[in-house]
Biopython code that builds the backbone (N, CA, C, O; Angstrom):
import numpy as np
from Bio.PDB.StructureBuilder import StructureBuilder

atoms = [
    (1, "MET", "N", (34.894, -156.281, 236.039)),
    (1, "MET", "CA", (33.498, -157.345, 236.694)),
    (1, "MET", "C", (34.264, -156.752, 238.121)),
    (1, "MET", "O", (35.382, -156.241, 238.182)),
    (2, "LYS", "N", (33.079, -157.042, 239.495)),
    (2, "LYS", "CA", (33.334, -157.132, 240.665)),
    (2, "LYS", "C", (32.367, -157.724, 240.877)),
    (2, "LYS", "O", (31.390, -157.729, 240.128)),
    (3, "ALA", "N", (32.491, -158.526, 242.281)),
    (3, "ALA", "CA", (31.261, -159.879, 242.831)),
    (3, "ALA", "C", (31.896, -159.139, 244.482)),
    (3, "ALA", "O", (32.951, -158.764, 244.993)),
    (4, "VAL", "N", (29.865, -159.319, 244.923)),
    (4, "VAL", "CA", (29.986, -159.371, 246.547)),
    (4, "VAL", "C", (29.580, -160.303, 246.882)),
    (4, "VAL", "O", (29.275, -160.896, 245.848)),
    (5, "GLY", "N", (29.202, -161.252, 248.192)),
    (5, "GLY", "CA", (28.448, -161.785, 248.448)),
    (5, "GLY", "C", (29.729, -162.386, 249.614)),
    (5, "GLY", "O", (30.783, -161.838, 249.935)),
    (6, "LYS", "N", (29.172, -163.646, 250.040)),
    (6, "LYS", "CA", (30.205, -164.841, 251.454)),
    (6, "LYS", "C", (30.598, -165.604, 250.581)),
    (6, "LYS", "O", (30.287, -165.722, 249.395)),
    (7, "TYR", "N", (31.582, -166.331, 251.472)),
    (7, "TYR", "CA", (32.321, -167.570, 251.070)),
    (7, "TYR", "C", (32.181, -168.651, 252.413)),
    (7, "TYR", "O", (32.332, -168.179, 253.539)),
    (8, "SER", "N", (32.013, -169.495, 252.315)),
    (8, "SER", "CA", (32.110, -170.697, 253.455)),
    (8, "SER", "C", (33.210, -171.489, 253.873)),
    (8, "SER", "O", (32.846, -172.567, 253.403)),
    (9, "ARG", "N", (34.187, -171.698, 254.365)),
    (9, "ARG", "CA", (35.184, -172.744, 254.084)),
    (9, "ARG", "C", (35.505, -173.405, 252.901)),
    (9, "ARG", "O", (35.582, -174.599, 252.610)),
    (10, "GLY", "N", (35.802, -171.592, 251.813)),
    (10, "GLY", "CA", (36.264, -171.451, 250.905)),
    (10, "GLY", "C", (35.086, -171.532, 249.000)),
    (10, "GLY", "O", (35.416, -171.402, 247.821)),
    (11, "LYS", "N", (33.560, -171.842, 249.798)),
    (11, "LYS", "CA", (32.490, -172.136, 248.857)),
    (11, "LYS", "C", (32.089, -170.836, 249.012)),
    (11, "LYS", "O", (32.204, -170.115, 250.003)),
    (12, "LEU", "N", (31.588, -170.596, 247.899)),
    (12, "LEU", "CA", (30.703, -169.658, 247.549)),
    (12, "LEU", "C", (29.657, -169.651, 248.044)),
    (12, "LEU", "O", (28.845, -170.033, 247.201)),
    (13, "ILE", "N", (29.041, -169.358, 249.251)),
    (13, "ILE", "CA", (26.913, -169.413, 249.550)),
    (13, "ILE", "C", (26.396, -168.399, 250.035)),
    (13, "ILE", "O", (27.278, -167.558, 250.213)),
    (14, "GLY", "N", (25.132, -167.938, 250.432)),
    (14, "GLY", "CA", (23.865, -167.093, 249.956)),
    (14, "GLY", "C", (24.587, -166.131, 249.120)),
    (14, "GLY", "O", (25.612, -166.304, 248.460)),
    (15, "GLY", "N", (23.980, -165.255, 249.246)),
    (15, "GLY", "CA", (23.604, -164.049, 248.283)),
    (15, "GLY", "C", (24.670, -163.575, 247.350)),
    (15, "GLY", "O", (25.813, -163.882, 247.688)),
    (16, "TRP", "N", (24.549, -162.953, 246.347)),
    (16, "TRP", "CA", (26.157, -162.294, 245.550)),
    (16, "TRP", "C", (25.235, -161.393, 244.593)),
    (16, "TRP", "O", (24.094, -161.682, 244.233)),
    (17, "GLN", "N", (25.912, -160.320, 244.278)),
    (17, "GLN", "CA", (26.010, -159.688, 243.625)),
    (17, "GLN", "C", (27.082, -159.126, 242.458)),
    (17, "GLN", "O", (28.235, -159.165, 242.887)),
    (18, "SER", "N", (26.991, -158.680, 241.263)),
    (18, "SER", "CA", (28.204, -158.055, 240.170)),
    (18, "SER", "C", (27.488, -157.301, 239.598)),
    (18, "SER", "O", (26.366, -157.246, 239.094)),
    (19, "PHE", "N", (28.947, -156.324, 239.886)),
    (19, "PHE", "CA", (28.524, -155.426, 239.379)),
    (19, "PHE", "C", (29.875, -155.019, 237.685)),
    (19, "PHE", "O", (31.041, -155.388, 237.548)),
    (20, "ARG", "N", (29.015, -154.187, 236.760)),
    (20, "ARG", "CA", (30.301, -153.830, 235.990)),
    (20, "ARG", "C", (30.845, -153.324, 235.923)),
    (20, "ARG", "O", (30.388, -152.347, 236.515)),
    (21, "GLU", "N", (32.368, -152.923, 235.347)),
    (21, "GLU", "CA", (33.027, -151.889, 235.297)),
    (21, "GLU", "C", (32.859, -150.207, 235.636)),
    (21, "GLU", "O", (33.631, -149.390, 236.139)),
    (22, "ASN", "N", (31.520, -150.116, 235.127)),
    (22, "ASN", "CA", (30.562, -148.491, 235.178)),
    (22, "ASN", "C", (30.791, -148.078, 236.464)),
    (22, "ASN", "O", (31.218, -146.982, 236.829)),
    (23, "GLY", "N", (30.308, -149.545, 237.489)),
    (23, "GLY", "CA", (29.876, -149.944, 238.747)),
    (23, "GLY", "C", (28.003, -150.548, 237.991)),
    (23, "GLY", "O", (28.354, -150.756, 236.830)),
    (24, "LYS", "N", (27.650, -150.625, 237.997)),
    (24, "LYS", "CA", (26.025, -150.902, 237.196)),
    (24, "LYS", "C", (25.825, -152.239, 237.644)),
    (24, "LYS", "O", (26.758, -152.965, 237.300)),
    (25, "LEU", "N", (25.112, -152.699, 238.161)),
    (25, "LEU", "CA", (24.631, -154.213, 239.063)),
    (25, "LEU", "C", (24.330, -154.669, 237.649)),
    (25, "LEU", "O", (23.779, -153.966, 236.802)),
    (26, "MET", "N", (24.945, -156.515, 237.391)),
    (26, "MET", "CA", (25.096, -157.045, 236.199)),
    (26, "MET", "C", (23.831, -158.409, 236.075)),
    (26, "MET", "O", (23.119, -158.737, 235.126)),
    (27, "GLN", "N", (23.945, -158.931, 237.374)),
    (27, "GLN", "CA", (23.255, -159.961, 238.654)),
    (27, "GLN", "C", (23.224, -160.427, 239.845)),
    (27, "GLN", "O", (24.371, -160.305, 240.276)),
    (28, "THR", "N", (22.435, -160.987, 240.784)),
    (28, "THR", "CA", (21.860, -161.570, 241.416)),
    (28, "THR", "C", (21.723, -162.348, 241.575)),
    (28, "THR", "O", (21.361, -162.751, 240.470)),
    (29, "GLY", "N", (21.683, -163.532, 242.505)),
    (29, "GLY", "CA", (21.057, -164.416, 242.899)),
    (29, "GLY", "C", (22.233, -164.812, 244.218)),
    (29, "GLY", "O", (23.053, -164.131, 244.834)),
    (30, "SER", "N", (21.717, -166.659, 244.280)),
    (30, "SER", "CA", (22.356, -167.359, 245.461)),
    (30, "SER", "C", (23.170, -168.224, 244.571)),
    (30, "SER", "O", (23.265, -168.430, 243.361)),
    (31, "PHE", "N", (24.018, -168.875, 246.271)),
    (31, "PHE", "CA", (24.813, -170.035, 245.805)),
    (31, "PHE", "C", (24.450, -170.519, 246.819)),
    (31, "PHE", "O", (23.839, -170.028, 247.768)),
    (32, "GLU", "N", (25.058, -172.125, 246.518)),
    (32, "GLU", "CA", (24.755, -173.084, 248.033)),
    (32, "GLU", "C", (25.868, -174.253, 247.685)),
    (32, "GLU", "O", (25.949, -175.097, 246.792)),
    (33, "ASP", "N", (26.664, -173.907, 248.785)),
    (33, "ASP", "CA", (27.742, -175.113, 248.062)),
    (33, "ASP", "C", (27.943, -175.579, 246.559)),
    (33, "ASP", "O", (27.829, -176.561, 245.827)),
    (34, "GLU", "N", (28.474, -173.677, 246.574)),
    (34, "GLU", "CA", (29.889, -173.159, 244.453)),
    (34, "GLU", "C", (28.185, -173.471, 243.362)),
    (34, "GLU", "O", (28.368, -173.366, 242.149)),
    (35, "LYS", "N", (26.759, -173.806, 243.799)),
    (35, "LYS", "CA", (26.211, -173.950, 242.321)),
    (35, "LYS", "C", (24.629, -172.626, 242.705)),
    (35, "LYS", "O", (24.003, -172.061, 243.602)),
    (36, "LYS", "N", (24.738, -172.792, 241.355)),
    (36, "LYS", "CA", (23.344, -171.779, 241.990)),
    (36, "LYS", "C", (22.361, -171.960, 241.911)),
    (36, "LYS", "O", (21.903, -172.744, 241.080)),
    (37, "THR", "N", (21.427, -171.090, 243.021)),
    (37, "THR", "CA", (20.300, -172.049, 244.012)),
    (37, "THR", "C", (19.470, -170.611, 243.841)),
    (37, "THR", "O", (20.015, -169.508, 243.809)),
    (38, "GLY", "N", (17.651, -170.922, 243.710)),
    (38, "GLY", "CA", (17.018, -170.045, 243.977)),
    (38, "GLY", "C", (17.057, -168.625, 242.794)),
    (38, "GLY", "O", (18.189, -168.328, 242.410)),
    (39, "GLY", "N", (16.278, -168.065, 242.423)),
    (39, "GLY", "CA", (15.613, -166.567, 241.806)),
    (39, "GLY", "C", (17.194, -166.066, 241.918)),
    (39, "GLY", "O", (17.982, -166.074, 242.864)),
    (40, "TRP", "N", (17.375, -165.398, 239.817)),
    (40, "TRP", "CA", (18.033, -164.723, 239.532)),
    (40, "TRP", "C", (17.805, -163.657, 239.230)),
    (40, "TRP", "O", (16.672, -163.263, 239.504)),
    (41, "LYS", "N", (18.616, -162.835, 238.635)),
    (41, "LYS", "CA", (18.515, -162.000, 237.599)),
    (41, "LYS", "C", (19.627, -161.194, 236.988)),
    (41, "LYS", "O", (20.418, -160.696, 237.789)),
    (42, "ARG", "N", (19.831, -160.973, 235.659)),
    (42, "ARG", "CA", (20.734, -160.559, 235.028)),
    (42, "ARG", "C", (19.993, -159.087, 234.113)),
    (42, "ARG", "O", (19.048, -159.090, 233.323)),
    (43, "GLN", "N", (20.750, -158.059, 234.541)),
    (43, "GLN", "CA", (20.845, -156.860, 233.749)),
    (43, "GLN", "C", (21.201, -156.299, 232.660)),
    (43, "GLN", "O", (22.365, -156.442, 232.287)),
    (44, "HIS", "N", (20.118, -155.392, 231.758)),
    (44, "HIS", "CA", (21.463, -155.319, 230.457)),
    (44, "HIS", "C", (22.037, -153.996, 230.932)),
    (44, "HIS", "O", (21.709, -153.193, 231.806)),
    (45, "PRO", "N", (23.310, -154.084, 229.770)),
    (45, "PRO", "CA", (23.941, -152.659, 230.397)),
    (45, "PRO", "C", (23.599, -151.815, 230.712)),
    (45, "PRO", "O", (24.224, -151.320, 231.651)),
    (46, "ASN", "N", (22.101, -150.864, 230.052)),
    (46, "ASN", "CA", (21.368, -149.901, 230.992)),
    (46, "ASN", "C", (21.198, -149.592, 231.545)),
    (46, "ASN", "O", (21.167, -148.398, 231.843)),
    (47, "GLY", "N", (20.868, -150.859, 232.297)),
    (47, "GLY", "CA", (19.895, -151.391, 233.757)),
    (47, "GLY", "C", (19.280, -151.799, 234.235)),
    (47, "GLY", "O", (19.061, -152.019, 235.426)),
    (48, "ALA", "N", (18.543, -152.129, 232.689)),
    (48, "ALA", "CA", (16.870, -152.417, 232.199)),
    (48, "ALA", "C", (16.933, -154.181, 232.478)),
    (48, "ALA", "O", (17.685, -154.949, 231.878)),
    (49, "LEU", "N", (15.856, -154.594, 233.630)),
    (49, "LEU", "CA", (16.231, -156.501, 233.647)),
    (49, "LEU", "C", (16.095, -157.144, 231.893)),
    (49, "LEU", "O", (15.299, -157.092, 230.956)),
    (50, "TYR", "N", (17.949, -157.970, 232.348)),
    (50, "TYR", "CA", (17.808, -158.730, 230.791)),
    (50, "TYR", "C", (16.952, -159.890, 230.645)),
    (50, "TYR", "O", (16.429, -160.402, 229.656)),
    (51, "ASP", "N", (16.935, -160.326, 232.531)),
    (51, "ASP", "CA", (16.217, -162.319, 232.531)),
    (51, "ASP", "C", (16.431, -163.077, 234.109)),
    (51, "ASP", "O", (17.367, -163.336, 234.865)),
    (52, "GLU", "N", (15.509, -163.180, 234.085)),
    (52, "GLU", "CA", (14.845, -163.652, 235.528)),
    (52, "GLU", "C", (14.418, -165.298, 235.369)),
    (52, "GLU", "O", (13.775, -165.580, 234.359)),
    (53, "GLY", "N", (14.703, -166.241, 236.191)),
    (53, "GLY", "CA", (14.501, -166.653, 236.609)),
    (53, "GLY", "C", (14.739, -167.758, 237.788)),
    (53, "GLY", "O", (14.724, -167.294, 238.928)),
    (54, "GLU", "N", (14.950, -169.116, 237.659)),
    (54, "GLU", "CA", (15.729, -170.300, 239.376)),
    (54, "GLU", "C", (16.627, -170.892, 238.930)),
    (54, "GLU", "O", (17.017, -171.043, 237.773)),
    (55, "PHE", "N", (17.064, -171.335, 240.112)),
    (55, "PHE", "CA", (18.410, -172.036, 239.824)),
    (55, "PHE", "C", (18.217, -173.303, 240.364)),
    (55, "PHE", "O", (18.078, -172.925, 241.527)),
    (56, "SER", "N", (18.067, -174.850, 240.448)),
    (56, "SER", "CA", (17.711, -175.869, 241.318)),
    (56, "SER", "C", (19.576, -176.101, 240.945)),
    (56, "SER", "O", (19.955, -176.013, 239.777)),
    (57, "ALA", "N", (20.547, -176.381, 242.049)),
    (57, "ALA", "CA", (22.308, -177.041, 241.857)),
    (57, "ALA", "C", (22.329, -176.766, 240.596)),
    (57, "ALA", "O", (21.871, -177.597, 239.812)),
    (58, "ASN", "N", (22.848, -175.583, 240.140)),
    (58, "ASN", "CA", (23.598, -174.872, 238.787)),
    (58, "ASN", "C", (22.761, -175.972, 236.843)),
    (58, "ASN", "O", (23.165, -176.763, 235.990)),
    (59, "MET", "N", (21.167, -174.999, 237.297)),
    (59, "MET", "CA", (20.220, -176.085, 236.065)),
    (59, "MET", "C", (19.035, -174.769, 236.691)),
    (59, "MET", "O", (18.883, -174.408, 237.858)),
    (60, "ARG", "N", (18.566, -174.436, 235.862)),
    (60, "ARG", "CA", (17.505, -173.436, 235.302)),
    (60, "ARG", "C", (16.658, -175.190, 235.984)),
    (60, "ARG", "O", (16.854, -176.400, 235.868)),
    (61, "VAL", "N", (15.446, -174.008, 236.860)),
    (61, "VAL", "CA", (14.070, -175.008, 236.248)),
    (61, "VAL", "C", (13.523, -173.749, 236.473)),
    (61, "VAL", "O", (13.856, -172.617, 236.825)),
    (62, "GLY", "N", (12.391, -174.503, 236.072)),
    (62, "GLY", "CA", (10.508, -173.498, 235.870)),
    (62, "GLY", "C", (10.749, -172.181, 234.499)),
    (62, "GLY", "O", (11.155, -172.267, 233.340)),
    (63, "GLU", "N", (10.467, -171.507, 234.993)),
    (63, "GLU", "CA", (10.131, -170.229, 233.928)),
    (63, "GLU", "C", (11.296, -169.716, 234.041)),
    (63, "GLU", "O", (12.186, -170.096, 234.802)),
    (64, "TRP", "N", (11.340, -168.526, 233.020)),
    (64, "TRP", "CA", (12.390, -167.402, 232.769)),
    (64, "TRP", "C", (12.035, -167.170, 231.609)),
    (64, "TRP", "O", (11.583, -167.604, 230.550)),
    (65, "ARG", "N", (12.576, -165.926, 232.461)),
    (65, "ARG", "CA", (11.692, -164.512, 231.140)),
    (65, "ARG", "C", (12.562, -163.053, 230.727)),
    (65, "ARG", "O", (12.719, -162.021, 231.379)),
    (66, "VAL", "N", (12.934, -163.356, 229.674)),
    (66, "VAL", "CA", (14.021, -162.876, 229.095)),
    (66, "VAL", "C", (13.075, -161.315, 228.324)),
    (66, "VAL", "O", (12.029, -161.288, 227.676)),
    (67, "TYR", "N", (14.081, -160.085, 228.799)),
    (67, "TYR", "CA", (13.242, -158.851, 228.396)),
    (67, "TYR", "C", (14.193, -157.981, 227.066)),
    (67, "TYR", "O", (15.306, -158.336, 226.676)),
    (68, "ASP", "N", (13.338, -156.690, 226.504)),
    (68, "ASP", "CA", (14.841, -156.680, 226.006)),
    (68, "ASP", "C", (15.545, -155.047, 226.872)),
    (68, "ASP", "O", (16.051, -154.758, 227.956)),
    (69, "THR", "N", (15.264, -154.517, 225.904)),
    (69, "THR", "CA", (16.779, -152.824, 226.958)),
    (69, "THR", "C", (15.455, -152.335, 227.298)),
    (69, "THR", "O", (15.215, -152.401, 228.504)),
    (70, "LYS", "N", (14.498, -151.846, 226.545)),
    (70, "LYS", "CA", (13.338, -150.981, 227.444)),
    (70, "LYS", "C", (12.573, -151.720, 228.538)),
    (70, "LYS", "O", (11.571, -151.333, 229.137)),
    (71, "GLY", "N", (13.479, -153.250, 228.724)),
    (71, "GLY", "CA", (11.940, -153.715, 229.763)),
    (71, "GLY", "C", (10.436, -154.287, 229.556)),
    (71, "GLY", "O", (9.365, -154.270, 230.164)),
    (72, "LYS", "N", (10.999, -154.831, 228.288)),
    (72, "LYS", "CA", (9.491, -154.874, 227.325)),
    (72, "LYS", "C", (10.089, -157.075, 227.906)),
    (72, "LYS", "O", (11.224, -157.514, 228.096)),
    (73, "LEU", "N", (8.859, -157.743, 227.980)),
    (73, "LEU", "CA", (9.255, -159.084, 227.924)),
    (73, "LEU", "C", (9.209, -159.781, 226.550)),
    (73, "LEU", "O", (8.154, -159.475, 225.994)),
    (74, "ILE", "N", (9.857, -160.490, 225.905)),
    (74, "ILE", "CA", (9.825, -160.860, 224.888)),
    (74, "ILE", "C", (10.681, -162.373, 224.669)),
    (74, "ILE", "O", (11.216, -162.546, 223.574)),
    (75, "LYS", "N", (10.752, -163.038, 225.320)),
    (75, "LYS", "CA", (10.420, -164.477, 225.798)),
    (75, "LYS", "C", (10.356, -164.938, 226.613)),
    (75, "LYS", "O", (10.561, -164.229, 227.599)),
    (76, "THR", "N", (10.027, -166.466, 226.888)),
    (76, "THR", "CA", (9.581, -167.564, 228.179)),
    (76, "THR", "C", (9.435, -168.270, 227.638)),
    (76, "THR", "O", (8.671, -168.295, 226.673)),
    (77, "THR", "N", (10.352, -169.447, 228.185)),
    (77, "THR", "CA", (10.444, -170.705, 228.574)),
    (77, "THR", "C", (10.492, -170.520, 229.258)),
    (77, "THR", "O", (10.469, -169.555, 230.023)),
    (78, "GLN", "N", (10.706, -172.782, 229.139)),
    (78, "GLN", "CA", (10.200, -173.707, 230.982)),
    (78, "GLN", "C", (11.748, -174.619, 230.619)),
    (78, "GLN", "O", (12.223, -175.301, 229.711)),
    (79, "HIS", "N", (12.031, -174.234, 231.650)),
    (79, "HIS", "CA", (12.927, -175.668, 231.828)),
    (79, "HIS", "C", (12.426, -176.500, 232.670)),
    (79, "HIS", "O", (11.609, -176.150, 233.521)),
    (80, "LYS", "N", (13.028, -178.197, 232.481)),
    (80, "LYS", "CA", (12.319, -179.076, 233.460)),
    (80, "LYS", "C", (13.537, -180.116, 234.961)),
    (80, "LYS", "O", (14.405, -180.479, 234.168)),
    (81, "PRO", "N", (13.849, -180.483, 235.843)),
    (81, "PRO", "CA", (14.908, -180.223, 236.241)),
    (81, "PRO", "C", (15.048, -181.500, 235.954)),
    (81, "PRO", "O", (14.137, -182.232, 235.566)),
    (82, "LYS", "N", (16.390, -181.872, 236.163)),
    (82, "LYS", "CA", (16.844, -183.052, 235.561)),
    (82, "LYS", "C", (16.822, -184.600, 236.699)),
    (82, "LYS", "O", (17.201, -185.689, 236.267)),
]
sb = StructureBuilder()
sb.init_structure("model")
sb.init_model(0)
sb.init_chain("A")
sb.init_seg("    ")
for serial, (resi, resn, name, xyz) in enumerate(atoms, 1):
    if name == "N":
        sb.init_residue(resn, " ", resi, " ")
    sb.init_atom(name, np.array(xyz, "f"), 0.0, 1.0, " ", f" {name:<3s}", serial, name[0])
structure = sb.get_structure()
């Protein structure tokens, strides 16, 4: 796996992308003080969207959507902030 993003004072910050060994995108998202924040997306190995949703301080919040390998929505869940 290869990850591309920024560090500030040794901490993950801003937008990051992770790629599989074959170079295909695996996930995208952002960090603030090394915690997942904002919109995140993960892809199936074939490149189709796997899931998407929001993070706040490393916790899933709001609506998360999961898709099959052809991009069809198969599941939606709600996550409440703690």
